[in-house]
Steps between C-alpha positions, in 0.01 A plus 500: 500500500763284322546254784270257681536482875353254745526489882459199731451583872581144615855516348525878506621490144456731197538329166573716197437381145481650151662828391743536215841679455321780315209514748628351826316444829611752766481573870242764428288221342554284807385782730197563285417130521545511880261792531246337274500178698155398624384261778855431623440256779610591852282233673367202305168355622582538869297323756317750718663571842533778751860556417538407132833613341580571142707254302684788335548853635330798355735650239406861412845583361554872474127570548569444871152355557214356296149359519461125512206274403356243722329220291250295697389159369291205610348703781143522622332841505497602862614784715885473495801728460863516418691700749840603355801616710813654354673828414444792268755658269660693790543185699226596747270218628144487343210269481206453275178290522347367176136381508470168312139427608405466133717182480706414190653787317802743458535763763756784461640689798433870529831553671850470355731245658875487519486182706235261630583302817170312562156441359226414760208314334216518754149626565625809686580808296779587749640144498510246785166346416406150393696383191300451186315169470615447144663651192859585407686824444736611223689836517638657187658823385483654154871538434783239524684734736852377428624760242585859611558781262684744736569748213299477174688292252831550691505305832330167580498247781384139453390297802445174312711243318511602133531237232561616146340257258300179545760279310301499178364846422739737324561779754699824494523739805704814501589768759697816415611798712323401824554342839326189628520311825422129504398390851491141379682295225476510123526227240506497124362200318555363151381723217518800724723813490531751794709806411624770734657802324550536132798419284559760219755451227587692184705266283777386736480823704323461835325803645589467866319821598179383349531161665539665840193716448296190433646295785311380806559467877375161609492398868431165662379620838522181706632150498213292378438123485791316344686840450522424130372701210477259212521556123352160401555473130394858454689816408618772740635814343664762732647817337644798686329412826568443862373190683513498882429202730427514874694260714455336835844486652767379265374156405132525415488701182316508168623314186446602148509169318473420130426142405736326273245315283281590209525853350531676839742792507605813690623807317654752744678813382632803683327412823577468874395228743527548877419276794428181317615160612610422152445560131480172311548485127454144380374530142716503193277779380578733792684831426654712776663840399623769743335356811614570854395282799550679837487351849401171341567188707557254216582748217440368151456136400569487129469163331560338162509722192376822660612818317604777746680827496617713793377305796586671830461390857535755778450352845478669842646257749361205304679203339385536141583259227464430129437141411426291199651285229605535129383863501659825382467805723623833355626797702459326835536725806511299816738502794387189676485134386446301193366146545499257208275199549467184287746294291670623186375845545682805355420839636642789292540843645513729189641850548457486880501836678641311799568134563399346832787424734339171603424242232350161602483220245308197634573251221847397384435540132341850520677834445480872512635709213590867503460622145516832308358611168725631227388758239747646256462760231772544237555808286755598237748784522229757411262366766272318245349160588729225381352162413679172458748540784570160661536524877642206685515480877740244640554385851791349688273208611531360847837499676549310818757411755491151661751607772377832631691725264836322448425387143236597256317314219274625227216293372558389138191274465151547633422241764346426838787463741569164669836411652746767401790267427271302261373811330858628456608160354212520259630834370214701636736742684819665394770662717499876475674796659405703811470803281244334276313387811499852632346627177232229537423602853642189665716507807421145612329608818158373608241643270762643263630206302541218747451176305157331590355167392166486322539838323431573139821649392542677153809554286616832362261556203296759319226644715328621193568600144260724321481778236349843502174560300426785259456734800843408639350304788549142612227282641509523883744243637537370852833436684534290813711662773465269792343164576434340844452121483369230727428499871843643581423797265849457337579807296619512141602838357515555119721738320668732447388506149647615165281682239627484142339712224561404139382641167639464149541874453653583838802394713410258780426665838558313825395568857681279759446407865135613526325399818129477436355579841239741375277540197692593179364784291779606267541724194812409306659691206712285270726787399622550145413241243784331301346654178544849648824434684721625215301819457507558871880485498556694185264774606675546832651856526877480528598871501294814499204419282698254277378138522717196442337448162582858393853465630561192288366675192730801568798269551424312171482828309843608625661158466340367175297776335596741229660829600561827320672841577841358575755779501234759551354651819183275485510117505175297431439133568210321327284206623585155354210532251640833377157658560576768757771682682555338835773740628603842382804638689713813493884436502804717532809512282631190686181308438385516860123527547403832663131463472233247386210650310313189411471182708212298354463145626138450393 
């Protein structure tokens, strides 16, 4: 068995250690360890009494009922008994008397017990006699009784806190293609990895079908303790899986929380989370890709430096939110609220599927940016990849109106706005036209170009300038579309943009007034190169099958080439090199052409 498992009754905790990525510890191993458990204490050195109760209930798991051991110590050898009252596997009441006249020793019941309510330690086999004069009683069972295997290697239930790792031992635990219910919390310590599902990649191609077949269904069945499941400096990997959390009303829910310190990280891909209070990603090592949070009270909390892609929040009557600072979230799908906490935080929504209607920025110097990626492939006139094409994307910069739409100014110097008159006098703004303002998306209204103090304004400038590689592709670029700044969530809109394509062998190609409000994935053909432009014109058919090139040769033959047959019925015109007959025509007595036999423009 790759893993090592220990169980402590006092804390009701299973600790998993050891296992490697190649030979991980598993739930089947955990179940095997549970069934192999010996002398699991239910009562620890209890003082004899007529109504002695167990410290911990009998836990037969799916066996329904089991035998228990009564361990007598420090007792004199005299006629005494233990009279047990409880229930059998059907829930029917039953009793059993155990003769302990021999004194110290281990006595196993003959009956199987689902529960034990009292143990009567007296000199009467039917109970109710005089309590023992001395001794103590310990009751044990020979399994832990906290791990169920409902279906072999497919379905498990854990009725104990599970801690992956002991902070020092390298530990790797993996689960694939199964369901598990945690009735208590989990935690992952330093140097430990817990993986649910399996991530399969072939080069850059991800096999989603295989990921789904290896995914897990994980349920947290009840609100427990602090309601938090911690990843304390450990690693939690969740691939193609569904995590479900029970809830008590709408406020008491379970957190999934990754610590910010150390090497802790969460890697979640193609998974769904339902019913949690919140999913907290605080480590710069965290990675979130194609994750949906449904019916989640606090949604995602994504902090500094977290890499994420396609985060979705779907709530049912709940006020969900996404919160964090200086983080980039890709393909966000959330229809509720974004909260930004802390000073100087920048939260970037990259390629959002939807942008929340409500945006709440707590600190004046923080902002939210709506941003889209730009990927462009350029080919030549034949569709072949074209390298060395310079692509420049330019923006109008910020355009504002200090008087609600009467006059408009374009930013000509990047600056943080102060008093408008002072900024204007310092040549940071320049008067522009309403038409220019309209192209820049400014009408002077609140949220659409009204001038605001304390805003980082930018001048018209190049958004990016890059060149295509040998495959005709540019390195992925990002373009800001909107920016909400400060506690008033003042809106800046960027664009429209102009894209200019230049190459030494091709005429420039320009795309104007492009609004970048969605990801760009373009394939551009540059058209005919300047080197081929002459041939393209000359080889254009002008009449019948005759090209312009051939027509010019025929004209040159008639106008400047040698001729013969004058005064006869056949006239011939030679090419300028006197190497062939270009035209051979039949003429009448008046010299009029009645037929053309040869017309060779090749």
